[in-house]
N, C-alpha and C positions, 0 to 999 in steps of 0.2 A: 687394535687401533680403532676399528669401527665401534666397538663397545665403548671405548673411551669417549669418542665423539658423541655417541648417543647419550651417554651419561652426562657429559658436559652440557649438551643441548637441553636435556631434561632439567638439570640444575638451573640453567639460565632461565628457562620458562618459569620454573617454580619461583625463582628469585624475583623475576619481574612481576609475577602475579602477587606475590607476598608484598612486594614494595608498593605496588599500586593500591593494595587494600589497606596498607598500614598507615595510620595517622601519626604515629609516634616517630619522630626523626631518629631517635636512638635505635629503634628497631631496623630502620632502613640502613643506618650506618653499620649495625651488626651484620645485617644480611650482605651488605656490600663487602665487608671484611671477609665473611665466610666464602663468598663467591671468589674473591681474590685468592684466598687460601686454596680453594679447589682448583683454580686455574694454575696457581704456582705448583701445586702437587702434581697436576697432570704434566706440566712442563718438566718437572724434575724426573718424573717417571719416564717420559719420552727420552730425555737426555741420558738417563741411566741405561736405557735400552740401546741407544746408539753407542755409548761408551763400552758396554758389554760386547757388542758385536765387533767394534774396532779392536778391543783387546784380544778377542778370540781370533780374529783374522791376523792380527800382528803376530801372535804366538804361532799360528799355523805357518805364516810366511817365514818366520825365523827358522822353524824346524825344517821347512821345505828348502830354504836356502842352504842349510847345513847338509841336507841329503843330496842336493844338487852338486855341491862342492865335492862331496864324497864320491858321487857317481862320476864326476869329471876326472878325479884322480884315478879311479879304477879304469876308466876308458883309456887313459894315457898309458897304462901298462899293457894294453892290447896291441896287436899288430895294426899296421896302417889301414888295411881294408876294414877291419872291425871298427877302428876309430871313426872312419868316414861314415859307416853305417850308423853308429851310435851318435855321431855329431848331429845328424838330422833329428833324432829323438830329443836330444838335449835342447836344440833350438825350439822344437815344438813345446817342450815343457817350459822353457823360458818365456815363450810367447803367451802361454796360458797364465803364467805368473804375472806377466805384464797386464793382461786383460783383467785379472782379479784386482790388481792394484788400481787400475783405471776405474773399475766398477765401484770400488770402495770410495774413490774420490767423488764419483757421481752421487753415491749414497749420501755422503757428507754434505753435498751441495743441494740435495733434493729436499722437497717438503711433502708432508702429508702422505697421501695414498701412493705417490711415486716411490717413497721409501720402502713400502711393503713389496712392491713389484721388484725393486732393485735388490731387496733382501733375498728374494727367491733366486734371482739371477746370480747373486754372490754365492749362495749355497750350491747352486749347480756348478759354477766355475770351480769352487773349492773342491767339490766331489770329483770333478773331472781331472783336476790337477793332481789330487791325491791318488787317483787311480792310475794316471800316467806315470807318476813317480814309482808307485808300487810295481807296476808292470815292468818298468825299466830296471828296477832293482832285481826283480826275479829273473829277467833275461841275463843280466850280468852274472848272477849267481850260477847260472847254468854253464857259463864259460869256464 
């Protein structure tokens, strides 16, 4: 993202320099069009990055929901004491899932450098949720 900003800044400086030195109006118009194309391309790139992340998280959430439902049905087959023990873990997993969803909403609403910070938070939440689900699955398999 920083490289993109640096590149755009450099292009803008170059464009302004060239526009100031250019006497021909058509060259200025060409330069203006090229700058607009560069801006549009950077917007398209940023948008595709957001969409890729959203699709990845959506797919992860769908798979996680499926696993959670499977885990819930397995815990219902256990005794009452075991159900209570595992209920706490299910609540923890559902809270992690909720946090991930909220962080994704923050990401969609954020701008610029804040997106990069949130992207790291999202990855950490995703990893923690994945680990929690895996650990819970392994515990249930031992029963």
